[in-house]
C-alpha positions in Angstrom: -3.0 -34.8 -23.0 -5.9 -34.0 -25.2 -8.8 -32.4 -23.4 -12.1 -34.3 -23.9 -14.9 -31.7 -23.8 -17.6 -33.9 -25.4 -19.5 -34.4 -22.1 -20.1 -30.7 -21.9 -22.3 -30.7 -25.1 -23.1 -34.4 -25.9 -26.7 -35.8 -25.7 -27.6 -36.7 -22.2 -28.3 -40.2 -20.9 -31.5 -39.5 -18.9 -31.3 -42.6 -16.9 -27.7 -41.9 -15.7 -28.7 -38.3 -15.1 -31.6 -39.4 -12.8 -29.2 -41.6 -10.8 -26.7 -38.8 -10.5 -29.3 -36.2 -9.5 -30.2 -38.2 -6.4 -26.6 -37.8 -5.1 -26.6 -34.0 -5.1 -26.9 -32.3 -1.7 -29.9 -30.2 -0.9 -27.7 -27.0 -1.0 -27.3 -27.7 -4.7 -30.7 -29.4 -5.5 -33.3 -28.1 -3.1 -36.3 -30.3 -2.2 -39.4 -29.8 -4.4 -41.5 -28.5 -1.5 -38.8 -25.8 -0.8 -39.1 -24.7 -4.4 -42.9 -24.7 -4.7 -43.6 -22.9 -1.4 -42.4 -19.4 -2.4 -44.0 -19.8 -5.9 -47.3 -20.7 -4.3 -47.0 -17.7 -1.9 -46.6 -15.3 -4.8 -49.4 -16.9 -6.8 -52.1 -16.9 -4.1 -53.0 -13.2 -4.3 -53.5 -13.6 -8.0 -55.9 -16.5 -7.5 -57.9 -14.6 -4.9 -58.2 -11.6 -7.3 -59.4 -13.8 -10.1 -62.0 -15.4 -7.8 -63.1 -11.9 -6.7 -63.5 -10.6 -10.2 -65.4 -13.7 -11.3 -67.9 -13.3 -8.4 -68.4 -9.6 -8.8 -68.1 -9.4 -12.6 -65.2 -7.8 -14.3 -67.2 -5.4 -16.5 -69.3 -4.1 -13.6 -66.2 -3.6 -11.4 -64.5 -1.5 -14.1 -67.6 0.6 -14.8 -68.2 1.2 -11.1 -64.6 2.4 -10.6 -64.9 4.8 -13.6 -63.2 3.2 -16.5 -60.0 1.4 -17.4 -57.8 3.7 -15.2 -58.8 1.4 -12.4 -56.8 -1.4 -14.0 -53.6 0.3 -13.0 -54.2 -0.9 -9.5 -54.1 -4.5 -10.8 -50.8 -4.3 -12.5 -48.8 -5.6 -9.4 -51.3 -8.5 -9.0 -51.2 -9.3 -12.7 -47.4 -9.4 -12.6 -47.4 -11.9 -9.8 -48.0 -15.0 -11.9 -45.3 -13.9 -14.3 -42.8 -13.6 -11.5 -44.0 -16.9 -10.1 -43.6 -18.7 -13.4 -40.1 -17.2 -13.8 -39.1 -18.4 -10.3 -40.5 -21.8 -10.9 -38.6 -22.3 -14.2 -35.4 -21.1 -12.6 -35.8 -23.4 -9.6 -36.7 -26.4 -11.8 -33.6 -25.8 -13.9 -31.6 -25.7 -10.8 -33.1 -29.0 -9.6 -32.6 -30.8 -12.9 -28.9 -31.3 -12.2 -27.9 -31.1 -15.8 -25.1 -28.6 -15.3 -23.6 -30.6 -12.4 -23.9 -33.9 -14.3 -22.2 -32.5 -17.4 -19.3 -31.1 -15.4 -19.0 -34.4 -13.4 -18.9 -36.4 -16.6 -16.3 -33.9 -18.1 -14.2 -34.4 -15.0 -14.4 -38.1 -15.1 -13.6 -38.2 -18.9 -10.3 -36.3 -18.2 -9.4 -38.1 -14.9 -10.2 -34.9 -12.9 -12.3 -34.8 -9.7 -15.6 -32.9 -9.3 -17.4 -31.6 -6.3 -20.8 -29.7 -6.7 -20.3 -27.4 -3.7 -18.0 -26.7 -0.8 -18.8 -24.4 2.2 -16.2 -21.8 3.1 -13.2 -23.3 1.2 -10.0 -22.9 3.2 -8.0 -21.0 0.6 -5.8 -18.0 1.3 -6.8 -15.7 -1.7 -8.4 -12.3 -1.3 -11.8 -13.4 -2.6 -12.1 -16.0 0.1 -11.3 -13.8 3.0 -13.5 -10.7 2.5 -14.0 -8.4 5.6 -17.6 -8.7 7.0 -18.3 -11.9 5.2 -21.3 -13.7 6.6 -21.2 -16.8 4.4 -19.3 -18.1 1.4 -19.2 -21.2 -0.8 -17.6 -22.5 -3.9 -19.5 -24.5 -6.6 -18.7 -26.7 -9.6 -15.2 -27.4 -8.4 -13.1 -29.3 -10.9 -9.7 -30.3 -9.7 -6.7 -31.7 -11.7 -4.0 -33.5 -9.9 -0.6 -34.6 -11.2 2.5 -32.5 -12.2 0.5 -29.3 -12.7 -2.3 -29.5 -10.0 -5.0 -26.9 -10.4 -8.6 -26.2 -9.4 -11.3 -24.3 -11.4 -14.4 -23.3 -9.6 -16.9 -20.5 -8.9 -17.1 -18.7 -5.6 -19.9 -16.8 -4.0 -19.3 -14.5 -1.0 -22.1 -12.9 0.9 -21.2 -9.8 3.0 -23.7 -8.4 5.5 -27.3 -9.4 6.0 -30.8 -8.0 5.4 -31.0 -4.8 3.5 -27.2 -4.5 3.7 -26.6 -7.9 2.1 -24.3 -7.9 -0.9 -23.5 -10.9 -3.0 -20.1 -11.1 -4.8 -19.5 -13.8 -7.4 -16.1 -14.7 -8.8 -14.7 -17.5 -11.0 -11.2 -18.6 -10.0 -8.4 -20.9 -11.0 -6.1 -22.1 -8.2 -2.6 -23.4 -9.2 -0.4 -25.0 -6.6 3.2 -23.6 -6.5 6.3 -25.6 -5.7 7.2 -23.3 -2.8 5.6 -20.5 -0.7 6.1 -17.0 -2.2 5.5 -13.4 -1.1 2.0 -12.0 -1.5 2.1 -10.4 -5.0 -1.0 -9.1 -6.9 -1.3 -8.4 -10.6 -4.3 -6.1 -11.2 -5.4 -6.6 -14.8 -5.9 -3.2 -16.5 -8.3 -4.7 -19.0 -11.2 -5.3 -16.5 -10.9 -2.1 -14.6 -14.0 0.2 -14.7 -13.8 4.0 -14.4 -10.2 3.7 -13.4 -11.1 1.5 -10.4 -9.6 -2.0 -10.1 -12.1 -4.9 -10.1 -10.2 -6.4 -7.1 -12.3 -7.2 -4.0 -9.9 -5.2 -1.8 -8.1 -2.0 -2.1 -4.3 -2.2 -1.9 -1.9 0.4 -0.6 -0.5 2.4 -3.6 2.9 2.6 -2.0 3.4 -1.1 -2.8 2.9 -0.7 -6.5 6.0 -1.7 -8.5 6.7 -0.6 -12.1 8.3 -3.2 -14.4 10.2 -2.8 -17.6 8.7 -2.9 -21.1 4.9 -2.6 -21.6 4.0 -4.8 -18.7 2.5 -1.9 -16.8 0.0 -1.4 -19.7 -1.5 -4.8 -18.9 -1.0 -5.2 -15.2 -0.4 -3.1 -12.0 1.9 -5.2 -9.9 1.9 -4.9 -6.1 4.5 -6.5 -3.9 5.1 -6.1 -0.1 7.4 -3.3 1.0 11.0 -4.6 1.0 10.3 -7.3 -1.5 10.8 -5.3 -4.7 14.0 -7.1 -5.6 12.3 -10.5 -5.0 9.4 -9.4 -7.4 12.0 -8.5 -10.0 13.7 -11.9 -9.5 10.4 -13.8 -9.9 9.0 -11.7 -12.8 11.7 -12.0 -15.4 11.0 -10.7 -18.9 10.1 -14.2 -20.3 7.6 -14.8 -17.4 6.1 -11.3 -17.9 5.6 -12.1 -21.5 3.8 -15.3 -20.6 1.4 -13.5 -18.3 0.6 -10.9 -20.9 0.0 -13.5 -23.6 -2.0 -16.0 -21.5 -3.6 -14.2 -18.6 -4.1 -10.5 -19.4 -7.8 -10.7 -18.8 -7.5 -12.1 -15.2 -6.6 -10.5 -11.9 -3.8 -12.6 -10.4 -2.7 -13.2 -6.8 0.3 -15.1 -5.5 -0.2 -16.0 -1.9 1.5 -18.7 0.2 2.0 -21.6 -2.2 -0.9 -20.7 -4.5 -1.3 -18.7 -7.7 -4.9 -17.6 -8.3 -6.6 -16.3 -11.4 -9.7 -14.3 -10.7 -12.6 -13.2 -13.0 -15.9 -11.7 -12.2 -18.8 -14.1 -12.8 -18.1 -17.8 -13.6 -15.2 -19.8 -14.9 -16.4 -23.3 -14.3 -19.0 -23.4 -17.1 -20.3 -25.7 -19.9 -18.3 -23.7 -22.5 -15.7 -26.1 -24.1 -13.6 -23.3 -25.5 -13.3 -21.6 -22.2 -12.1 -24.9 -20.6 -9.5 -25.3 -23.4 -8.3 -21.7 -22.8 -8.2 -22.1 -19.0 -6.3 -25.4 -18.9 -3.8 -24.2 -21.6 -3.2 -21.1 -19.4 -2.7 -23.3 -16.4 -0.1 -25.5 -18.2 1.9 -22.5 -19.4 1.8 -20.7 -16.0 2.6 -24.0 -14.1 5.6 -24.6 -16.3 6.9 -21.1 -15.7 6.2 -21.2 -12.0 8.7 -24.1 -11.7 11.4 -21.5 -12.2 10.4 -20.1 -8.8 11.1 -23.4 -6.9 14.6 -22.3 -5.8 13.4 -18.9 -4.4 14.1 -18.5 -0.6 13.3 -15.6 1.7 16.6 -14.4 3.1 14.7 -12.7 5.9 13.9 -16.0 7.7 16.3 -16.0 10.6 18.8 -14.0 8.6 22.3 -14.3 9.9 21.8 -17.7 11.5 23.9 -20.4 10.1 23.9 -24.2 10.2 27.0 -26.4 10.3 26.7 -29.1 7.6 29.4 -31.5 6.5 32.1 -29.2 7.8 30.7 -26.1 6.0 28.7 -23.2 7.2 25.4 -23.0 5.3 23.2 -19.9 5.7 19.9 -20.8 7.3 17.8 -19.2 4.5 19.2 -21.7 2.0 17.7 -24.6 3.9 14.2 -23.2 4.8 11.1 -22.7 2.8 8.5 -20.0 3.6 8.0 -16.3 3.7 8.9 -13.9 6.6 5.8 -12.3 8.3 6.2 -8.9 6.5 6.0 -10.5 3.1 3.1 -12.9 3.6 0.3 -10.3 3.1 0.0 -7.0 1.2 -1.1 -3.9 3.1 -4.6 -2.8 2.4 -6.1 0.6 2.5 -9.6 2.0 3.1 -11.7 2.4 0.0 -12.9 6.0 0.2 -15.2 5.9 -2.9 -18.3 4.9 -0.9 -17.6 7.5 1.8 -17.2 10.3 -0.8 -20.5 9.1 -2.4 -22.3 9.1 0.9 -21.1 12.6 1.7 -22.2 13.9 -1.7 -25.6 12.2 -1.3 -26.1 13.9 2.1 -25.1 17.3 0.7 -27.5 16.9 -2.3 -30.4 15.8 0.0 -29.7 18.8 2.3 -29.8 21.2 -0.7 -33.1 19.8 -2.0 -34.8 20.0 1.5 -33.5 23.6 1.9 -34.9 24.6 -1.5 -38.3 23.2 -0.7 -38.6 24.8 2.7 
């Protein structure tokens, strides 16, 4: 099937856009009053200052306060309308619905489905189940059904609240697998920073498995303890080569009956070339994942047999699924922030001691 990317860049039909825009939920297209209220709140101090200077006289005010140095006090006030205009432009672009309309038309042209936003998607991947998560949602969700079902979307996870609030944004591709598999993670070495993985969780190093060839140069592979032989069975040399050629820039997680590709930022975009790359990667990985359909976990009720047509058949040959010890990888505490906090306290203590 040839991918039709024209709706991502073609000239817009404004009438159809206006009709589509009215269907968007308020979480995607906020009401105009909601947009204008914070802008007006920021702009009000500037308006009052202009009124004050007009009444008093700008020249007299500066002379009375001994020269242009007094203007420094007005810098924050002068910056307010600039900030207000920036917020207004961003909010109006968000409300215009052009991005959502283009993606919806792109999905329709290729017989995909589109959803502008989903709250707390029920997916098993690590970016969807962050510890301490206060809210989460996926946006611009494009789903392809058929022989190689897959979903491409962007995900936002908010951890904590107030001053401790942290926003994490990821793009992801979710590929359905023909059978549940052990939780296996491939940490792409290409997107690591300062030797630290870009993954949202820290995995126990005892689960790392080294594979043959130059695979380790591209990925660090983690499999549950006791599932090393299964990982070697799943990642044959031809499958490893496919991952290196087609997905070396993504972090990859296999969990339950899903294969996820993760990338910081966004993957569901208006970039036609990115869509061609993503769906070509999905096709290749889906084709290779069909080789995993016959995998069965021997730990499921191992030793129990069934009597079928006069023959004893091991139970694991009949059942799909993964034993509890293989369903999730063990995680470890990330000590980097603790070490940083200790160093910061020591540095502050030394500064205070030197002063006093």
